[in-house]
N, C-alpha and C positions, 0 to 999 in steps of 0.2 A: 555444542551439539548435543551433547546428551545429556549436559549438567541443565540447558534449556528447558530443552522437552521434559525435563527430572520440576524445573522450577514453574513452568505451564501447568503441567499436571498438575501437583503442586496447590496452585491458586484459583484452580478452579474445586479442589474438595469443600470452602467454605460455602463456596454459591451450591453446590448439589447438596449440603445437608440446609441448605435455605426451602432447595428448593423441595429438600422430600419432607422438611414440616409443614411450607403451606400448601402440600398435598396431603397430611397428615387428616382424616388417618386412611386410607387407602386399602385396610384389609379389616377382616372381621377381628375383635378387640376383645379378653378378658374379663371376667372386674372380679376379683376374690372376694369371697365372702368368708370372715376366719370363724363362722362357726354353723354349726350342724345344718343341716339343710328344717325348714317345719316351725319355726317359731316365727315368732313376730318377725327380728331384726332381718330373720327370711324373708321375711315378705315384700319389707319394706326396703330390700334392695332388689325381686327380678323388680319391682313396680319404677324404681328409678332405674334399672338395666334398661328393660323398656321406651323410655322416658328417653331414658338419654341417649338411645338409638336412633332414635327416632329424631335426632335432632342433626345426632352426627352421621347419620343415612349409611351406617355400618350394623353389624349383627355385633352382639357384648352378651356375650355366654357369661351368665356368673355361675363359680366353680367353688362348692361350697369344703374350707378344709380346717375343718372344724378340728379341736384340740388345745390345750392346755390352757383356757383363757384363751381363745387366738393369739397365742404369744405364734403358732404352727403355722398358720395360715399369713402370718405378715409375713416371716421367715419364706412362705411358699414364693409372693408378692416381689419379698428384695431378690430374689435369686433372679429374677425374671430379667430382658435387658431394658433399663431405665431409657423405655423410647415412647411410653403411653399406653401401650398396645396392651401391658397390662395394670389396668389401677384396682384400689382397694376400697373395698366398702367396709369403715370400722365401726366401730359402738363406742360409746362412752367406755366400756370395760375393756376394751380392743386398746382404745387408743390413750384411757388416761388413770386410769382401774390397776392395769399390768405396770404403767412406771412403779407402782407404790410398791405392789403387792408380792414383785419379780425382784432377785437383788442379785440377780446375773442374770439379765437379757441379755439375749445374743445383736440388741440391736438398741442403738438409741432411738426412739421414738420423736422425739423433736426434730432430732435431724435428719431423719433418715425418711421422712415421711411428707408432702409438700400437703399443702390442702387449695383444695379447690374449690367445693362448695360442702356447706350447713345442709340437709335436705330438710328434718325438720329436729322435734324435742318434744318425746312420749314423758309426759305426764306419769305421778307412781299414783297411788294412792291407798288411804291410810284400812286398812280391811282388818274388821274382826267378825267374828265367830256370831250367829244371831245370842247367841247362850249367854255371850259377857254381857254384862250388864251394865252397858257404855252404849252412849247412842247421841251423843259426840263428841269431837276430840279432849272439849275442858270434860268434861265424865273419864270418858278413857285414863288420861295423863293425872284425875284425883287418883282415879280406883289401882293405878296403877303403884302412883305416890305411899299410897296407903297399907299396897298391899306385896311390900319390897320381893321382889324376886319367885312370888307367887304363876303369877302367870309367865306364856307361852312366845315367842314370834319367831314367827316358818323364817328359811328362809332357804333358799337355792340354791344353795355353796357358799360357804365360807369367801369372805372379800367380795361377792359381788354386789351390782349396787342395792340390790333386795334386802342382801344379810344388810351393812353400812348404811342406809336411810334408815332404818328400824335403829341402829347403835348409834346414830344422831339423835335420832327423834326422844330416844331413851335420856339419850346426853343430857341437849337443851332440858328432857323435861325435871332431872333430878330423875329419876326414875329407874331400877334395874328389873328386866325382864331375862326369864331364860335363853338361850339361844339356841332355838335347834335346825343344825342345814338338814338338805338336800338334795339328793342329784340333779335338780333342774326345778322349775317353778310347776311344773305339773304335778309333781307328786309330795306338793309343798303342799299346793291349794288342796286336792283330795282330803287330804289330810286336815287343812283348815278348816275344810265346808265340811267334813266329819268330827269336830271340833276334838282331833289330839291334839291340836295347839289349838291356841287362844287371838293372835294377829296375824300378823301381815304385812308390809308394803310393799307392794310389787307395782309392776309397773300397768300401765292401760288396757295396752293391747289383750289381756289374758286372764281379763278380771272382769268385764266388760256383761256379757252371760252371766257368769254369777249371782252378781253385784243387782242384772235388771232382772233376772229368775229369783231376787230372797234369798239364794245361797248365802252367801255376804251382805254385811251390813257398813259404809260407805261411808267413813266419818269425817275421810277431808281429801282431798286432791293438794299435791306439793307442787302446783305452781305459783305462780305468785297470782295470774288471773286462771278463773276455773273452768273447765272443761268444756268444752261442746260438746262432750261424748256425755257429759254427766253434765245437766249446768246448773242441778238442785244440790249439786253438792259441793257444799263450802271450800276455800281455800286454808290452809291448814292455819296461817296465819289471818284468816277471819276465823275461824274453829279455835281459836285460843295457844296456841303456840305459837308468837308470830316471829319471822327469820327461820323460817325454817323451809325451807328450799330443797329437793330430792325432783332428780327427774334421767330420763335414761335419753340419749341421742345417740342422731347415724349421721353419717358424712360420708361423701366421696373424698379421695386422698389420692396423687402422685407416688410415684416412689422416688427417693435423692437420686440425682443426674438426670431426668426429666429435661427434656430442653424447655425452658420459658414460655415457649409460642406453643408446643402441645399440651401443658400446665395450662393455659390457658381458653385453648377450649374444652379442655375437659370442663373448665368452671365452666366457662359460658354455656358450654350443652348441660351444666345441673342444675344452673339459674334459671336458662329454661325452660328445662323440662318441667322442674318446680311451679313455673306463674304455666303450668298450664293445666282450666279446671276441670277438666278430668282428673288428671294426677294429684289434685289439692283434694280430691271428695274420698278419690280411692287412699288415699294417704288418714282423712279425717276418719274413717271408716275406721280404722284399722289403731285409733286409738293417740298417731301425731298429726300434732299440730306444725305445716308447713311454712321449713322459713325459707330456703333459695339463698341466703348470703351467701354474697362471693368469700375467694382467698382472704384477701385479709383482716375483714370481718371474722371471719374462720379460726382465722392466727390467733387474734385478739380472745376468741372466745375461750380457744384451746389451753390458752396461757391463762386464763382467768381462774377455769375448771381446773388446774392442772397444781394453780398454787390451793386451791382450794384446797380441792379432798387428800393431796399427800400427805396433811399433815393427819388431815382425820384417820386414813389408812395406820398412819403409826400410832395416831392413840387408843385405837381396835387392836391394834397386836397381831391382826390377820396376817396372813402370807403364804404365799403360794410355792414357794421352793425352798 
């Protein structure tokens, strides 16, 4: 009798689990954002949390857990139950660059995070202080080649996409520049505007005001297509450096062990949110080109990005630990 009762109870467990997944989500969710509040990525994360909340019918709390370039926030997400109620908003830095910058990550990025939805891509912009005698990317490259190690470029820190984008530009152009790292894009842009440094390759969101106000000169955007936010600025390929392409990106990930049905719900909610005209407009306003690609496309894109950037990081010598 006891054995039959135990077998009957055990048999109901898969059904109960399936019922719980079907009812997911039945309570509020948490989006872990592995960087500090206030930056462009945080703005995009909060827009996405609101959009996904509307799709899922549950509140989504954004929890900023900055530190160690996104490592701390990633660890926080991985310590939560893998039930989809805690998920992660990664950027290109936390999902790709950390794999090359940290020699002893406490997790495996590609194994421990499950792609759900690619929110969008944020182009970078090649910028110079107006006193630099270059009014096009081709003129800048000629200037750099003719004056090795004379001109400096700012970055938001060693190993950031801002640093590596400028490093790649110099490498592809056969030029030498002096790297001046800062603690974030804010102080780097301030010194660029002041003329303390000469140039920078920064993400679109933080520079639009300076470009439109004439404080900085935009020579090229770094995606294959021109950006609607700066339609008169040519791409790098158009402007004299064919094949040069760098950008930041934002995406939603679940954690390892999350049931496939729950990951599928996150994917569907993310894709549906990005399709909403109001959210697309808000994303475009902060310099993001909306995507909304699903899990399979994001996984393929992620692999391509890892294959592209890990050799660049090794060649740059950048390390974070």
